[in-house]
All heavy atoms as an XYZ file, in Angstrom:
968
protein
N      18.622     -6.095      4.281
C      17.952     -5.414      5.408
C      17.089     -4.314      4.832
O      16.187     -4.578      4.062
C      19.030     -4.904      6.369
C      18.508     -4.397      7.686
S      18.169     -5.743      8.824
C      17.671     -4.766     10.209
N      17.395     -3.080      5.124
C      16.620     -1.961      4.644
C      16.848     -1.796      3.156
O      17.455     -2.612      2.507
N      16.382     -0.750      2.605
C      16.551     -0.477      1.194
C      16.125      0.942      0.926
O      15.714      1.646      1.845
N      16.256      1.349     -0.287
C      15.900      2.714     -0.650
C      14.645      2.691     -1.512
O      14.550      1.915     -2.441
C      17.061      3.362     -1.428
C      18.304      3.580     -0.596
S      18.084      4.707      0.786
C      17.766      6.231     -0.114
N      13.717      3.550     -1.143
C      12.564      3.759     -1.990
C      13.052      4.552     -3.183
O      13.817      5.518     -3.047
C      11.475      4.577     -1.225
C      11.100      3.921      0.086
C      10.258      4.833     -2.082
C      10.371      2.637     -0.017
N      12.614      4.172     -4.340
C      13.038      4.873     -5.566
C      12.522      6.284     -5.544
O      11.301      6.512     -5.345
C      12.532      4.145     -6.819
C      13.187      2.787     -6.998
C      14.693      2.857     -7.066
O      15.250      3.644     -7.808
N      15.375      2.056     -6.264
N      13.374      7.300     -5.713
C      12.894      8.693     -5.715
C      11.988      8.948     -6.915
O      12.107      8.304     -7.944
C      14.162      9.527     -5.821
C      15.274      8.608     -6.132
C      14.820      7.204     -5.897
N      11.110      9.874     -6.720
C      10.152     10.247     -7.756
C      10.789     11.365     -8.611
O      11.349     12.301     -8.069
C       8.855     10.763     -7.115
C       8.260      9.660     -6.243
C       7.871     11.257     -8.166
C       7.472     10.194     -5.106
N      10.690     11.201     -9.887
C      11.189     12.248    -10.797
C      10.145     13.351    -10.849
O       8.975     13.093    -11.091
C      11.418     11.669    -12.183
N      10.576     14.570    -10.609
C       9.674     15.692    -10.715
C       8.745     15.812     -9.542
O       8.934     15.167     -8.509
N       7.701     16.607     -9.681
C       6.761     16.827     -8.573
C       5.971     15.552     -8.267
O       5.871     14.675     -9.118
C       5.850     17.945     -9.077
C       5.975     17.924    -10.553
C       7.362     17.390    -10.855
N       5.467     15.447     -7.077
C       4.729     14.252     -6.647
C       3.360     14.194     -7.244
O       2.711     13.159     -7.183
C       4.653     14.225     -5.115
C       5.986     14.179     -4.381
C       5.744     14.211     -2.878
C       6.798     12.977     -4.754
N       2.863     15.265     -7.792
C       1.551     15.246     -8.423
C       0.590     16.156     -7.684
O       0.976     16.994     -6.919
N      -0.713     15.942     -7.929
C      -1.730     16.869     -7.436
C      -1.804     16.879     -5.897
O      -2.351     17.807     -5.333
C      -3.027     16.359     -8.029
C      -2.773     14.909     -8.369
C      -1.301     14.849     -8.706
N      -1.257     15.858     -5.240
C      -1.349     15.776     -3.776
C      -0.028     16.072     -3.103
O       0.198     15.784     -1.929
C      -1.886     14.388     -3.398
C      -3.191     14.095     -4.088
C      -3.261     13.102     -5.050
C      -4.317     14.853     -3.819
C      -4.461     12.870     -5.713
C      -5.517     14.623     -4.479
C      -5.575     13.624     -5.419
O      -6.744     13.393     -6.080
N       0.879     16.719     -3.877
C       2.240     17.027     -3.425
C       2.257     17.711     -2.055
O       2.965     17.281     -1.142
C       2.897     17.938     -4.497
C       4.317     18.305     -4.179
O       4.984     17.537     -3.478
O       4.764     19.359     -4.620
N       1.462     18.750     -1.877
C       1.479     19.489     -0.622
C       1.046     18.628      0.548
O       1.631     18.650      1.633
C       0.604     20.743     -0.699
C       1.208     21.811     -1.608
O       2.431     21.764     -1.886
O       0.463     22.705     -2.047
N      -0.014     17.832      0.349
C      -0.508     16.955      1.432
C       0.548     15.885      1.769
O       0.731     15.547      2.928
C      -1.803     16.264      1.017
C      -2.961     17.180      0.710
C      -3.810     16.890     -0.346
C      -3.220     18.337      1.466
C      -4.906     17.728     -0.636
C      -4.291     19.171      1.175
C      -5.108     18.848      0.113
O      -6.173     19.677     -0.162
N       1.176     15.345      0.734
C       2.190     14.304      0.942
C       3.394     14.887      1.702
O       3.869     14.287      2.667
C       2.628     13.702     -0.408
C       1.479     12.847     -0.977
C       3.901     12.869     -0.258
C       1.648     12.415     -2.419
N       3.841     16.061      1.285
C       4.983     16.676      2.019
C       4.610     17.004      3.463
O       5.401     16.760      4.380
C       5.454     17.895      1.265
C       6.144     17.576     -0.030
C       6.851     18.800     -0.656
N       7.161     18.577     -2.041
C       8.118     17.776     -2.485
N       8.838     17.071     -1.628
N       8.347     17.649     -3.779
N       3.430     17.535      3.660
C       2.981     17.897      5.017
C       2.932     16.663      5.925
O       3.417     16.656      7.040
C       1.637     18.600      4.953
C       1.117     19.068      6.286
C      -0.219     19.794      6.162
O      -0.846     19.825      5.109
N      -0.667     20.376      7.245
N       2.262     15.602      5.432
C       2.134     14.374      6.242
C       3.514     13.745      6.468
O       3.786     13.233      7.559
C       1.186     13.391      5.559
N       4.383     13.805      5.473
C       5.709     13.209      5.601
C       6.527     13.948      6.678
O       7.163     13.304      7.508
C       6.468     13.290      4.264
O       5.805     12.482      3.316
N       6.439     15.261      6.679
C       7.120     16.047      7.726
C       6.530     15.746      9.072
O       7.277     15.530     10.053
C       6.995     17.544      7.433
C       8.002     18.055      6.404
C       7.861     19.588      6.167
O       7.491     20.281      7.123
O       8.140     19.972      5.047
N       5.200     15.724      9.176
C       4.525     15.523     10.455
C       4.876     14.195     11.087
O       5.019     14.082     12.298
C       3.028     15.674     10.283
C       2.264     15.632     11.604
C       0.782     15.962     11.417
O       0.308     16.308     10.307
N       0.051     15.888     12.493
N       4.989     13.131     10.236
C       5.163     11.782     10.761
C       6.553     11.192     10.502
O       6.777     10.015     10.696
C       4.070     10.863     10.210
C       2.696     11.347     10.631
C       1.818     11.912      9.703
C       2.302     11.311     11.973
C       0.586     12.404     10.116
C       1.071     11.795     12.388
C       0.219     12.323     11.442
O      -1.007     12.817     11.850
N       7.493     12.038     10.067
C       8.890     11.623      9.907
C       9.084     10.579      8.815
O       9.839      9.650      8.976
N       8.400     10.782      7.683
C       8.456      9.834      6.599
C       9.217     10.408      5.412
O       9.273     11.635      5.221
C       7.027      9.497      6.114
C       6.104      8.885      7.126
C       4.675      8.831      6.566
C       6.568      7.489      7.520
N       9.722      9.519      4.580
C      10.268      9.892      3.278
C       9.051     10.173      2.400
O       8.204      9.282      2.200
C      11.071      8.701      2.738
C      11.596      8.927      1.321
O      11.182      9.864      0.642
O      12.436      8.092      0.917
N       8.933     11.379      1.815
C       7.781     11.671      0.973
C       7.693     10.744     -0.229
O       6.610     10.440     -0.711
C       7.970     13.121      0.544
C       9.344     13.494      0.910
C       9.830     12.552      1.959
N       8.851     10.249     -0.696
C       8.811      9.271     -1.807
C       8.084      7.987     -1.398
O       7.383      7.365     -2.201
C      10.228      8.970     -2.287
C      10.861     10.159     -2.957
O      10.347     10.715     -3.908
N      12.004     10.569     -2.439
N       8.290      7.569     -0.163
C       7.596      6.370      0.319
C       6.097      6.601      0.387
O       5.315      5.774     -0.081
C       8.096      5.926      1.705
C       7.296      4.760      2.260
S       7.657      4.329      3.946
C       8.861      3.029      3.649
N       5.688      7.708      0.982
C       4.271      8.001      1.093
C       3.638      8.100     -0.269
O       2.565      7.525     -0.539
C       4.039      9.273      1.915
C       2.598      9.641      2.232
C       1.818      8.485      2.851
C       2.573     10.869      3.134
N       4.275      8.765     -1.198
C       3.793      8.856     -2.576
C       3.668      7.475     -3.196
O       2.649      7.140     -3.818
C       4.708      9.745     -3.414
C       4.282      9.875     -4.830
N       4.649      8.973     -5.819
C       3.486     10.770     -5.461
C       4.128      9.325     -6.965
N       3.401     10.406     -6.771
N       4.714      6.639     -3.039
C       4.699      5.300     -3.632
C       3.576      4.437     -3.044
O       2.957      3.670     -3.789
C       6.076      4.631     -3.411
N       3.321      4.569     -1.762
C       2.234      3.794     -1.157
C       0.884      4.201     -1.758
O       0.076      3.376     -2.153
C       2.244      3.973      0.376
C       0.921      3.492      1.005
C       3.423      3.196      0.982
N       0.670      5.508     -1.865
C      -0.576      6.004     -2.438
C      -0.724      5.578     -3.897
O      -1.784      5.149     -4.341
C      -0.670      7.533     -2.240
C      -0.831      7.871     -0.772
C      -1.847      8.115     -3.069
C      -0.585      9.325     -0.436
N       0.354      5.671     -4.631
C       0.353      5.265     -6.050
C      -0.003      3.783     -6.147
O      -0.866      3.393     -6.957
C       1.693      5.547     -6.687
C       1.765      5.194     -8.164
C       0.843      6.043     -9.021
O       0.863      7.273     -8.954
N       0.020      5.420     -9.833
N       0.621      2.961     -5.322
C       0.414      1.521     -5.341
C      -1.009      1.172     -4.871
O      -1.658      0.312     -5.464
C       1.436      0.830     -4.435
C       1.331     -0.661     -4.361
C       1.873     -1.356     -5.594
O       2.652     -0.771     -6.326
N       1.482     -2.580     -5.815
N      -1.447      1.856     -3.833
C      -2.754      1.522     -3.226
C      -3.938      1.889     -4.126
O      -4.869      1.114     -4.256
C      -2.902      2.223     -1.874
C      -2.013      1.660     -0.788
C      -2.449      0.284     -0.280
O      -3.548     -0.177     -0.599
O      -1.677     -0.350      0.425
N      -3.908      3.074     -4.693
C      -5.115      3.587     -5.387
C      -4.873      4.125     -6.789
O      -5.823      4.522     -7.436
C      -5.723      4.723     -4.567
O      -4.859      5.847     -4.591
N      -3.599      4.130     -7.238
C      -3.306      4.758     -8.530
C      -3.635      6.255     -8.482
O      -3.982      6.845     -9.495
N      -3.584      6.861     -7.284
C      -3.864      8.281     -7.083
C      -5.336      8.620     -7.284
O      -5.691      9.724     -7.600
C      -2.991      9.194     -7.956
C      -1.531      9.151     -7.638
S      -1.228      9.940     -6.052
C       0.437      9.469     -5.765
N      -6.227      7.631     -7.075
C      -7.645      7.854     -7.191
C      -8.265      8.063     -5.800
O      -8.345      7.102     -5.009
C      -8.327      6.649     -7.876
C      -9.823      6.787     -7.967
O     -10.408      7.762     -7.506
N     -10.458      5.807     -8.545
N      -8.653      9.293     -5.469
C      -9.167      9.569     -4.131
C     -10.490      8.877     -3.836
O     -10.914      8.791     -2.697
C      -9.324     11.093     -4.098
C      -9.470     11.502     -5.512
C      -8.650     10.488     -6.322
N     -11.183      8.393     -4.886
C     -12.464      7.742     -4.720
C     -12.390      6.207     -4.801
O     -13.440      5.522     -4.819
C     -13.452      8.264     -5.763
C     -13.651      9.747     -5.621
O     -13.902     10.254     -4.544
N     -13.501     10.471     -6.709
N     -11.195      5.658     -4.809
C     -11.012      4.221     -4.942
C     -11.617      3.481     -3.714
O     -11.492      3.969     -2.585
C      -9.544      3.871     -5.061
N     -12.250      2.341     -3.987
C     -12.757      1.450     -2.945
C     -12.384      0.041     -3.354
O     -12.658     -0.372     -4.476
C     -14.282      1.562     -2.780
C     -14.793      0.595     -1.676
C     -14.718      2.991     -2.434
N     -11.732     -0.699     -2.438
C     -11.308     -2.050     -2.751
C     -12.450     -3.040     -2.462
O     -13.393     -2.691     -1.719
C     -10.096     -2.461     -1.900
O     -10.503     -2.809     -0.598
N     -12.350     -4.250     -2.998
C     -13.368     -5.277     -2.673
C     -13.448     -5.560     -1.189
O     -14.503     -5.970     -0.696
C     -12.888     -6.513     -3.455
C     -12.045     -5.957     -4.579
C     -11.405     -4.707     -4.018
N     -12.362     -5.323     -0.431
C     -12.343     -5.561      1.002
C     -12.858     -4.372      1.798
O     -12.935     -4.427      3.024
C     -10.936     -5.926      1.468
C     -10.406     -7.233      0.886
C      -8.981     -7.499      1.355
C      -8.454     -8.779      0.763
N      -7.051     -8.996      1.124
N     -13.154     -3.254      1.103
C     -13.715     -2.088      1.772
C     -12.707     -0.983      2.113
O     -13.047     -0.020      2.772
N     -11.441     -1.154      1.649
C     -10.445     -0.095      1.876
C     -10.825      1.110      0.997
O     -11.334      0.946     -0.104
C      -9.048     -0.606      1.527
N     -10.546      2.312      1.542
C     -11.059      3.517      0.882
C      -9.980      4.574      0.631
O      -9.054      4.728      1.426
C     -12.141      4.146      1.760
C     -13.324      3.235      2.056
S     -14.413      3.928      3.306
C     -13.429      3.694      4.768
N     -10.181      5.293     -0.480
C      -9.407      6.513     -0.762
C      -7.990      6.262     -1.218
O      -7.620      5.140     -1.588
N      -7.240      7.337     -1.212
C      -5.875      7.322     -1.767
C      -4.968      6.283     -1.147
O      -4.271      5.581     -1.835
C      -5.245      8.716     -1.629
C      -5.845      9.787     -2.534
C      -5.494     11.199     -2.035
C      -5.380      9.585     -3.976
N      -4.989      6.203      0.162
C      -4.111      5.229      0.873
C      -4.790      3.901      1.158
O      -4.224      3.029      1.792
N      -6.025      3.738      0.640
C      -6.812      2.518      0.841
C      -6.884      2.113      2.303
O      -6.499      1.007      2.704
C      -6.261      1.375     -0.041
C      -6.540      1.570     -1.528
C      -8.011      1.470     -1.824
O      -8.572      0.396     -1.952
N      -8.727      2.605     -1.932
N      -7.344      3.050      3.109
C      -7.489      2.802      4.550
C      -8.733      1.974      4.784
O      -9.810      2.242      4.253
C      -7.618      4.123      5.297
C      -6.406      5.065      5.251
C      -6.748      6.418      5.845
C      -5.218      4.446      5.955
N      -8.577      0.956      5.636
C      -9.767      0.180      6.073
C     -10.547      1.068      7.045
O      -9.974      1.943      7.701
C      -9.311     -1.112      6.748
C      -8.668     -2.104      5.779
S      -9.789     -2.676      4.468
C     -10.855     -3.743      5.393
N     -11.872      0.834      7.160
C     -12.676      1.706      8.018
C     -12.139      1.838      9.440
O     -12.077      2.957      9.967
C     -14.040      1.059      7.964
C     -14.094      0.362      6.628
C     -12.686     -0.110      6.391
N     -11.760      0.746     10.050
C     -11.246      0.796     11.410
C      -9.931      1.558     11.526
O      -9.755      2.345     12.486
N      -9.073      1.356     10.584
C      -7.799      2.064     10.568
C      -8.034      3.569     10.353
O      -7.437      4.394     11.042
C      -6.862      1.517      9.454
O      -6.680      0.124      9.663
C      -5.527      2.208      9.457
N      -8.903      3.880      9.426
C      -9.240      5.319      9.179
C      -9.724      5.947     10.490
O      -9.253      7.020     10.880
C     -10.266      5.426      8.070
N     -10.630      5.269     11.158
C     -11.154      5.806     12.399
C     -10.052      5.961     13.460
O      -9.949      6.981     14.125
C     -12.263      4.880     12.930
C     -12.951      5.408     14.168
C     -14.128      4.517     14.591
O     -14.335      3.444     14.046
N     -14.882      4.982     15.550
N      -9.170      4.926     13.559
C      -8.065      4.986     14.526
C      -7.108      6.146     14.219
O      -6.512      6.691     15.141
C      -7.281      3.677     14.508
C      -8.038      2.500     15.083
O      -9.091      2.716     15.735
O      -7.584      1.352     14.887
N      -7.009      6.521     12.973
C      -6.083      7.581     12.553
C      -6.757      8.953     12.588
O      -6.167      9.944     12.192
C      -5.529      7.320     11.137
C      -4.699      6.034     11.034
S      -3.263      5.948     12.117
C      -3.749      4.615     13.181
N      -8.019      9.006     12.998
C      -8.749     10.261     13.070
C      -9.312     10.754     11.755
O      -9.648     11.928     11.633
N      -9.409      9.868     10.792
C      -9.955     10.243      9.478
C     -11.476     10.095      9.516
O     -11.979      8.978      9.703
C      -9.357      9.349      8.391
C      -9.976      9.620      7.012
C      -7.848      9.535      8.306
N     -12.175     11.207      9.355
C     -13.637     11.174      9.359
C     -14.205     11.065      7.950
O     -15.316     10.560      7.754
C     -14.220     12.426     10.033
O     -13.719     13.571      9.357
C     -13.837     12.473     11.499
N     -13.439     11.476      6.938
C     -13.870     11.343      5.538
C     -12.708     10.767      4.722
O     -11.820     11.467      4.270
C     -14.252     12.734      4.951
C     -14.681     12.652      3.513
O     -14.692     11.544      2.901
O     -14.986     13.721      2.936
N     -12.713      9.427      4.549
C     -11.601      8.781      3.858
C     -11.465      9.142      2.398
O     -10.450      8.870      1.756
C     -11.884      7.289      4.035
C     -13.294      7.187      4.383
C     -13.711      8.476      5.035
N     -12.491      9.798      1.837
C     -12.426     10.228      0.420
C     -11.927     11.662      0.293
O     -11.791     12.166     -0.798
C     -13.762     10.020     -0.240
C     -14.220      8.586     -0.224
C     -15.232      8.176      0.623
C     -13.561      7.630     -0.990
C     -15.603      6.842      0.679
C     -13.931      6.285     -0.964
C     -14.953      5.902     -0.113
N     -11.641     12.312      1.410
C     -11.033     13.645      1.396
C      -9.530     13.448      1.285
O      -8.920     12.857      2.182
C     -11.404     14.351      2.712
C     -10.702     15.715      2.851
O      -9.476     15.775      2.847
N     -11.477     16.747      2.983
N      -8.910     13.920      0.199
C      -7.480     13.653      0.003
C      -6.582     14.106      1.137
O      -5.697     13.338      1.557
C      -7.139     14.418     -1.286
C      -8.435     14.450     -2.046
C      -9.502     14.592     -0.993
N      -6.838     15.284      1.711
C      -5.963     15.748      2.804
C      -6.112     14.821      4.009
O      -5.091     14.446      4.635
C      -6.379     17.188      3.190
N      -7.335     14.440      4.365
C      -7.516     13.554      5.516
C      -6.932     12.181      5.247
O      -6.297     11.581      6.121
C      -9.005     13.410      5.833
C      -9.623     14.562      6.548
C     -10.982     14.214      7.124
O     -11.233     13.094      7.551
N     -11.895     15.184      7.094
N      -7.163     11.628      4.064
C      -6.681     10.294      3.762
C      -5.169     10.224      3.784
O      -4.572      9.321      4.348
C      -7.279      9.805      2.435
C      -7.019      8.309      2.239
O      -5.896      7.886      2.038
N      -8.113      7.546      2.307
N      -4.529     11.208      3.146
C      -3.071     11.236      3.112
C      -2.523     11.425      4.520
O      -1.535     10.784      4.905
C      -2.536     12.303      2.129
C      -2.878     11.868      0.691
C      -1.061     12.538      2.314
C      -2.666     12.946     -0.333
N      -3.181     12.261      5.321
C      -2.765     12.429      6.709
C      -2.875     11.116      7.488
O      -1.954     10.740      8.217
N      -3.993     10.417      7.291
C      -4.181      9.141      7.988
C      -3.210      8.077      7.512
O      -2.683      7.280      8.300
N      -2.949      8.069      6.227
C      -1.993      7.113      5.640
C      -0.609      7.403      6.212
O       0.111      6.484      6.608
C      -1.997      7.217      4.099
O      -3.297      6.895      3.629
C      -0.977      6.275      3.485
N      -0.236      8.684      6.282
C       1.061      9.064      6.832
C       1.155      8.694      8.312
O       2.207      8.208      8.751
N       0.108      8.949      9.031
C       0.118      8.636     10.469
C       0.293      7.128     10.673
O       1.083      6.695     11.541
C      -1.179      9.106     11.139
C      -1.213      8.917     12.619
C      -2.466      9.565     13.209
C      -2.450      9.469     14.759
N      -3.649     10.137     15.305
N      -0.418      6.312      9.888
C      -0.328      4.874     10.031
C       1.070      4.381      9.617
O       1.666      3.551     10.309
C      -1.416      4.205      9.202
C      -1.593      2.730      9.520
C      -1.806      2.276     10.796
C      -1.564      1.778      8.499
C      -1.970      0.928     11.099
C      -1.748      0.427      8.765
C      -1.920      0.007     10.054
O      -2.094     -1.332     10.352
N       1.614      4.912      8.536
C       2.972      4.523      8.143
C       3.971      4.958      9.203
O       4.935      4.229      9.474
C       3.318      5.202      6.792
C       3.084      4.427      5.534
C       3.422      5.282      4.318
C       3.852      3.123      5.496
N       3.754      6.121      9.788
C       4.629      6.581     10.881
C       4.582      5.616     12.063
O       5.627      5.332     12.673
N       3.414      5.115     12.363
C       3.277      4.118     13.436
C       4.038      2.830     13.103
O       4.694      2.244     13.959
C       1.816      3.808     13.754
C       1.116      4.936     14.435
C      -0.369      4.627     14.742
O      -0.874      3.559     14.400
N      -1.041      5.569     15.347
N       3.979      2.446     11.835
C       4.719      1.262     11.401
C       6.234      1.519     11.557
O       6.984      0.629     11.962
C       4.420      0.916      9.929
C       2.967      0.492      9.654
S       2.372     -0.926     10.593
C       1.342     -0.102     11.799
N       6.659      2.723     11.259
C       8.059      3.085     11.425
C       8.495      2.978     12.871
O       9.570      2.451     13.191
N       7.646      3.503     13.763
C       7.954      3.428     15.205
C       8.038      2.000     15.655
O       8.881      1.642     16.482
C       6.911      4.184     16.021
C       6.958      5.709     15.778
O       7.986      6.194     15.268
O       5.967      6.379     16.127
N       7.139      1.148     15.158
C       7.124     -0.281     15.567
C       8.312     -1.059     15.050
O       8.800     -1.958     15.710
C       5.852     -0.962     15.039
C       4.597     -0.674     15.784
S       3.303     -1.655     14.989
C       2.096     -1.576     16.289
N       8.738     -0.731     13.832
C       9.703     -1.574     13.125
C      11.016     -0.862     12.820
O      11.695     -1.161     11.841
C       9.075     -2.128     11.826
C       7.851     -2.949     12.098
C       6.611     -2.555     11.601
C       7.883     -4.100     12.850
C       5.463     -3.272     11.839
C       6.744     -4.826     13.131
C       5.539     -4.431     12.622
N      11.400      0.053     13.725
C      12.720      0.678     13.632
C      12.936      1.452     12.327
O      14.064      1.575     11.895
N      11.874      1.941     11.740
C      11.939      2.731     10.524
C      12.593      1.983      9.376
O      13.167      2.592      8.464
C      12.573      4.109     10.785
C      11.760      4.892     11.752
N      10.656      5.619     11.380
C      11.830      5.019     13.110
C      10.091      6.161     12.448
N      10.796      5.812     13.503
N      12.523      0.662      9.396
C      12.976     -0.169      8.259
C      11.884     -0.115      7.208
O      10.759     -0.564      7.433
C      13.164     -1.628      8.747
C      13.593     -2.552      7.606
O      13.163     -2.364      6.444
O      14.355     -3.478      7.899
N      12.205      0.507      6.042
C      11.139      0.709      5.030
C      10.429     -0.580      4.625
O       9.225     -0.573      4.443
C      11.885      1.310      3.828
C      13.183      1.782      4.331
C      13.487      1.013      5.585
N      11.146     -1.691      4.510
C      10.515     -2.927      4.078
C       9.506     -3.441      5.131
O       8.424     -3.883      4.791
C      11.579     -3.992      3.800
C      12.482     -3.582      2.610
C      13.714     -4.468      2.479
N      13.405     -5.882      2.396
C      12.942     -6.533      1.331
N      12.739     -5.859      0.216
N      12.686     -7.798      1.372
N       9.887     -3.314      6.395
C       8.982     -3.747      7.457
C       7.779     -2.803      7.592
O       6.655     -3.247      7.862
C       9.693     -3.854      8.800
C      10.836     -4.868      8.888
S      10.336     -6.553      8.460
C      11.133     -6.729      6.900
N       8.022     -1.508      7.388
C       6.935     -0.536      7.426
C       5.904     -0.851      6.344
O       4.696     -0.833      6.602
C       7.478      0.872      7.190
C       8.323      1.408      8.356
S       9.238      2.901      7.924
C       7.888      4.112      7.745
N       6.384     -1.138      5.152
C       5.476     -1.461      4.032
C       4.730     -2.764      4.300
O       3.533     -2.854      4.034
C       6.260     -1.522      2.729
C       6.822     -0.190      2.255
C       7.812     -0.430      1.108
C       5.730      0.759      1.825
N       5.443     -3.759      4.826
C       4.798     -5.037      5.134
C       3.721     -4.837      6.191
O       2.628     -5.386      6.092
C       5.836     -6.054      5.611
N       4.024     -4.026      7.209
C       3.023     -3.746      8.255
C       1.838     -3.027      7.718
O       0.706     -3.291      8.086
N       2.096     -2.072      6.814
C       0.990     -1.315      6.223
C       0.081     -2.253      5.425
O      -1.136     -2.177      5.489
C       1.557     -0.220      5.311
C       0.462      0.748      4.845
C       0.134      1.866      5.603
C      -0.229      0.536      3.673
C      -0.854      2.741      5.210
C      -1.229      1.396      3.254
C      -1.516      2.498      4.039
O      -2.537      3.345      3.615
N       0.685     -3.176      4.684
C      -0.070     -4.037      3.806
C      -0.739     -5.206      4.550
O      -1.919     -5.484      4.322
C       0.822     -4.574      2.682
C       0.095     -5.521      1.758
O       0.215     -6.731      1.898
N      -0.644     -4.978      0.820
N       0.015     -5.873      5.404
C      -0.500     -7.120      6.007
C      -0.929     -6.931      7.467
O      -1.497     -7.833      8.046
C       0.601     -8.189      5.969
N      -0.641     -5.741      8.022
C      -0.921     -5.514      9.435
C       0.294     -5.816     10.281
O       1.019     -6.754     10.014
N       0.509     -5.002     11.313
C       1.707     -5.162     12.127
C       1.755     -6.485     12.861
O       2.825     -7.059     13.073
C       1.664     -3.975     13.102
C       0.238     -3.512     13.087
C      -0.293     -3.844     11.721
N       0.580     -7.049     13.211
C       0.557     -8.334     13.915
C       1.156     -9.447     13.076
O       1.850    -10.319     13.598
N       0.932     -9.405     11.753
C       1.492    -10.435     10.887
C       2.996    -10.285     10.772
O       3.735    -11.273     10.711
C       0.856    -10.417      9.502
C      -0.480    -11.145      9.510
O      -0.614    -12.240     10.041
N      -1.500    -10.528      8.947
N       3.491     -9.056     10.723
C       4.957     -8.830     10.646
C       5.581     -9.373     11.927
O       6.640    -10.037     11.892
C       5.278     -7.345     10.420
C       6.793     -7.100     10.446
C       4.689     -6.875      9.074
N       4.971     -9.088     13.069
C       5.504     -9.575     14.344
C       5.429    -11.097     14.406
O       6.390    -11.757     14.813
C       4.751     -8.944     15.494
C       5.064     -7.431     15.626
C       4.054     -6.649     16.472
O       2.897     -7.047     16.627
N       4.525     -5.537     17.015
N       4.338    -11.637     13.984
C       4.116    -13.106     14.021
C       5.189    -13.838     13.235
O       5.713    -14.843     13.690
C       2.718    -13.424     13.481
C       2.412    -14.907     13.359
C       1.003    -15.107     12.791
C       0.693    -16.575     12.523
N      -0.634    -16.743     11.971
N       5.511    -13.307     12.040
C       6.467    -13.983     11.172
C       7.889    -13.460     11.327
O       8.783    -13.935     10.666
C       6.012    -13.867      9.698
C       4.762    -14.670      9.423
C       3.513    -14.037      9.328
C       4.805    -16.047      9.270
C       2.366    -14.770      9.090
C       3.663    -16.785      9.038
C       2.436    -16.143      8.946
O       1.304    -16.867      8.720
N       8.070    -12.479     12.184
C       9.425    -11.942     12.426
C      10.015    -11.258     11.194
O      11.232    -11.282     10.998
N       9.171    -10.716     10.360
C       9.617    -10.042      9.149
C       8.464     -9.983      8.148
O       7.318    -10.073      8.558
N       8.790     -9.851      6.899
C       7.764     -9.742      5.858
C       7.001    -11.066      5.831
O       7.630    -12.120      5.651
C       8.378     -9.408      4.480
C       9.097     -8.044      4.566
C       7.290     -9.390      3.418
C       9.924     -7.732      3.330
N       5.696    -11.046      6.025
C       4.922    -12.277      6.040
C       4.994    -13.033      4.692
O       5.203    -12.398      3.657
C       3.478    -11.834      6.305
C       3.604    -10.471      6.879
C       4.838     -9.863      6.278
N       4.829    -14.340      4.749
C       4.956    -15.140      3.533
C       3.682    -15.123      2.661
O       3.256    -16.160      2.181
C       5.243    -16.540      4.053
C       4.496    -16.576      5.343
C       4.620    -15.193      5.912
N       3.096    -13.956      2.503
C       1.902    -13.803      1.690
C       2.338    -13.213      0.361
O       3.052    -12.214      0.327
C       0.883    -12.847      2.348
C       0.576    -13.117      3.784
C       0.391    -12.080      4.671
C       0.433    -14.413      4.261
C       0.093    -12.293      5.993
C       0.168    -14.654      5.603
C      -0.014    -13.605      6.486
N       1.901    -13.841     -0.736
C       2.285    -13.342     -2.081
C       1.967    -11.853     -2.216
O       2.779    -11.059     -2.700
C       1.565    -14.103     -3.192
C       2.148    -15.537     -3.347
O       3.255    -15.796     -2.836
O       1.451    -16.358     -3.971
N       0.772    -11.451     -1.787
C       0.336    -10.056     -1.949
C       1.333     -9.116     -1.244
O       1.766     -8.101     -1.799
C      -1.066     -9.842     -1.385
C      -1.491     -8.385     -1.435
C      -2.808     -8.086     -0.713
O      -3.641     -9.001     -0.600
O      -2.967     -6.955     -0.263
N       1.702     -9.460     -0.010
C       2.603     -8.598      0.764
C       3.998     -8.624      0.195
O       4.662     -7.582      0.055
C       2.588     -9.011      2.259
O       1.251     -8.950      2.714
C       3.462     -8.080      3.068
N       4.486     -9.799     -0.190
C       5.836     -9.901     -0.799
C       5.895     -9.026     -2.051
O       6.872     -8.275     -2.240
C       6.118    -11.360     -1.146
C       6.179    -12.292      0.041
C       7.514    -12.454      0.641
O       8.541    -12.261      0.002
N       7.551    -12.853      1.903
N       4.873     -9.133     -2.895
C       4.844     -8.361     -4.154
C       4.706     -6.866     -3.855
O       5.326     -6.042     -4.543
C       3.691     -8.856     -5.051
C       3.935    -10.240     -5.571
O       5.035    -10.709     -5.646
N       2.864    -10.934     -5.886
N       3.916     -6.508     -2.869
C       3.679     -5.117     -2.481
C       5.002     -4.456     -2.083
O       5.356     -3.406     -2.575
C       2.661     -5.112     -1.349
C       2.259     -3.759     -0.845
C       1.260     -3.020     -1.459
C       2.887     -3.176      0.278
C       0.856     -1.780     -0.982
C       2.508     -1.934      0.769
C       1.464     -1.256      0.135
O       1.097     -0.022      0.597
N       5.707     -5.106     -1.174
C       6.977     -4.554     -0.693
C       7.980     -4.439     -1.843
O       8.602     -3.413     -2.028
C       7.547     -5.392      0.451
C       8.952     -4.963      0.820
C       6.632     -5.324      1.689
N       8.078     -5.501     -2.648
C       9.025     -5.481     -3.782
C       8.681     -4.402     -4.790
O       9.548     -3.700     -5.289
C       9.044     -6.866     -4.446
C      10.067     -6.961     -5.546
C      10.166     -8.362     -6.107
O       9.458     -9.272     -5.681
N      11.037     -8.551     -7.090
N       7.401     -4.242     -5.039
C       6.943     -3.260     -6.045
C       7.301     -1.843     -5.607
O       7.755     -1.032     -6.414
C       5.436     -3.388     -6.241
O       4.967     -2.370     -7.038
N       7.106     -1.534     -4.333
C       7.359     -0.177     -3.853
C       8.860      0.069     -3.676
O       9.350      1.166     -3.939
C       6.583      0.101     -2.556
C       5.084      0.142     -2.905
C       7.023      1.426     -1.905
C       4.164      0.355     -1.717
N       9.584     -0.937     -3.223
C      11.035     -0.750     -3.016
C      11.736     -0.663     -4.381
O      12.757     -0.081     -4.501
C      11.612     -1.911     -2.225
C      11.110     -1.965     -0.775
S      11.420     -0.494      0.177
C      13.186     -0.460      0.299
């Protein structure tokens, strides 16, 4: 069922304050938020994916807009938006970390459609890597 996100040894890094603030605001484990950002962008605030995802949390343009992010390359805004979206996944999926991560990666509709982690290699690997 659920699982534990591996705790981070030492400080979370240059975005520690933003990660802690967003985690508190959205009821998240700061280790999870840090792990998502690490997995998504390697902590590169200027990262852009081939699909158009942007910034630290690799927010898609529509998601960024939905989360109130006006500058996805601004670390504080991006981490806030990433935290808000992860918090929404928590609300949808009973705060089960595996389902939250699957929803973040594949979209909540796919998690609902498949009744759990979707059978996509990318999403399966994403959840396993972070957990």
